[in-house]
C-alpha positions as a Markdown table, in Angstrom:
| # | Residue | x | y | z |
|---|---|---|---|---|
| 1 | Unk | -2.5 | 17.5 | -19.5 |
| 2 | Unk | -4.4 | 20.5 | -20.8 |
| 3 | Unk | -3.4 | 23.8 | -19.2 |
| 4 | Unk | -1.0 | 22.2 | -16.7 |
| 5 | Unk | 2.7 | 22.0 | -17.2 |
| 6 | Unk | 4.6 | 19.3 | -15.2 |
| 7 | Unk | 7.9 | 17.6 | -15.8 |
| 8 | Unk | 8.1 | 14.4 | -17.7 |
| 9 | Unk | 9.1 | 12.3 | -14.7 |
| 10 | Unk | 6.0 | 13.4 | -12.7 |
| 11 | Unk | 3.7 | 13.0 | -15.8 |
| 12 | Unk | 5.1 | 9.4 | -16.2 |
| 13 | Unk | 4.6 | 8.6 | -12.6 |
| 14 | Unk | 1.0 | 9.9 | -12.7 |
| 15 | Unk | 0.3 | 7.8 | -15.9 |
| 16 | Unk | 1.7 | 4.7 | -14.2 |
| 17 | Unk | -0.5 | 5.3 | -11.1 |
| 18 | Unk | -3.6 | 5.8 | -13.3 |
| 19 | Unk | -2.9 | 2.7 | -15.3 |
| 20 | Unk | -2.4 | 0.7 | -12.1 |
| 21 | Unk | -5.8 | 2.0 | -10.9 |
| 22 | Unk | -7.4 | 1.1 | -14.2 |
| 23 | Unk | -8.4 | 4.6 | -14.9 |
| 24 | Unk | -7.7 | 7.2 | -17.6 |
| 25 | Unk | -5.3 | 9.9 | -16.4 |
| 26 | Unk | -8.0 | 12.6 | -16.1 |
| 27 | Unk | -10.3 | 10.3 | -14.1 |
| 28 | Unk | -7.5 | 9.3 | -11.9 |
| 29 | Unk | -6.5 | 12.9 | -11.2 |
| 30 | Unk | -10.1 | 13.8 | -10.5 |
| 31 | Unk | -10.3 | 10.9 | -8.0 |
| 32 | Unk | -7.1 | 12.0 | -6.3 |
| 33 | Unk | -8.4 | 15.6 | -6.1 |
| 34 | Unk | -11.6 | 14.4 | -4.4 |
| 35 | Unk | -9.6 | 12.2 | -1.9 |
| 36 | Unk | -7.4 | 15.1 | -1.0 |
| 37 | Unk | -10.4 | 17.4 | -0.5 |
| 38 | Unk | -11.9 | 14.8 | 1.8 |
| 39 | Unk | -8.6 | 14.5 | 3.7 |
| 40 | Unk | -8.4 | 18.2 | 4.1 |
| 41 | Unk | -12.0 | 18.4 | 5.3 |
| 42 | Unk | -11.4 | 15.6 | 7.9 |
| 43 | Unk | -8.2 | 17.3 | 9.1 |
| 44 | Unk | -10.0 | 20.6 | 9.5 |
| 45 | Unk | -12.9 | 18.9 | 11.3 |
| 46 | Unk | -10.6 | 17.1 | 13.6 |
| 47 | Unk | -8.8 | 20.3 | 14.5 |
| 48 | Unk | -12.1 | 22.0 | 15.2 |
| 49 | Unk | -13.2 | 19.0 | 17.3 |
| 50 | Unk | -10.0 | 19.1 | 19.4 |
| 51 | Unk | -10.4 | 22.9 | 19.9 |
| 52 | Unk | -14.0 | 22.7 | 20.9 |
| 53 | Unk | -13.9 | 19.7 | 23.1 |
| 54 | Unk | -10.8 | 21.0 | 24.9 |
| 55 | Unk | -12.5 | 24.2 | 25.9 |
| 56 | Unk | -13.7 | 24.2 | 29.6 |
| 57 | Unk | -16.8 | 26.2 | 28.8 |
| 58 | Unk | -17.9 | 23.7 | 26.2 |
| 59 | Unk | -17.5 | 20.8 | 28.7 |
| 60 | Unk | -19.4 | 22.8 | 31.3 |
| 61 | Unk | -22.2 | 23.6 | 28.8 |
| 62 | Unk | -22.4 | 19.9 | 27.8 |
| 63 | Unk | -22.5 | 18.8 | 31.4 |
| 64 | Unk | -25.2 | 21.3 | 32.2 |
| 65 | Unk | -27.3 | 20.2 | 29.2 |
| 66 | Unk | -26.8 | 16.4 | 29.4 |
| 67 | Unk | -25.5 | 15.9 | 32.9 |
| 68 | Unk | -21.9 | 15.4 | 33.9 |
| 69 | Unk | -20.2 | 12.2 | 34.8 |
| 70 | Unk | -21.7 | 10.5 | 37.9 |
| 71 | Unk | -19.6 | 11.0 | 40.9 |
| 72 | Unk | -18.1 | 7.8 | 42.2 |
| 73 | Unk | -20.1 | 6.3 | 45.0 |
| 74 | Unk | -17.8 | 4.6 | 47.5 |
| 75 | Unk | -19.2 | 1.9 | 49.9 |
| 76 | Unk | -18.3 | 2.3 | 53.6 |
| 77 | Unk | -15.4 | 0.1 | 54.5 |
| 78 | Unk | -15.6 | -2.2 | 57.4 |
| 79 | Unk | -13.0 | -1.5 | 60.1 |
């Protein structure tokens, strides 16, 4: 691998994985890099989503804009 030094065991493992995927090593590594970037972006997005949706002011703003959940209407009960 040009410009990257890794131990023989790791290089062999990567070659084996690339072969199993039916790709040359450089294409396999590019694919893995893209997948890892997507995973990181999804993890960051999920963290932001959890932070934003958990904020009471965000929930209040959403409810003000779109209406909050309808309050439960209870029917009078017969005595």
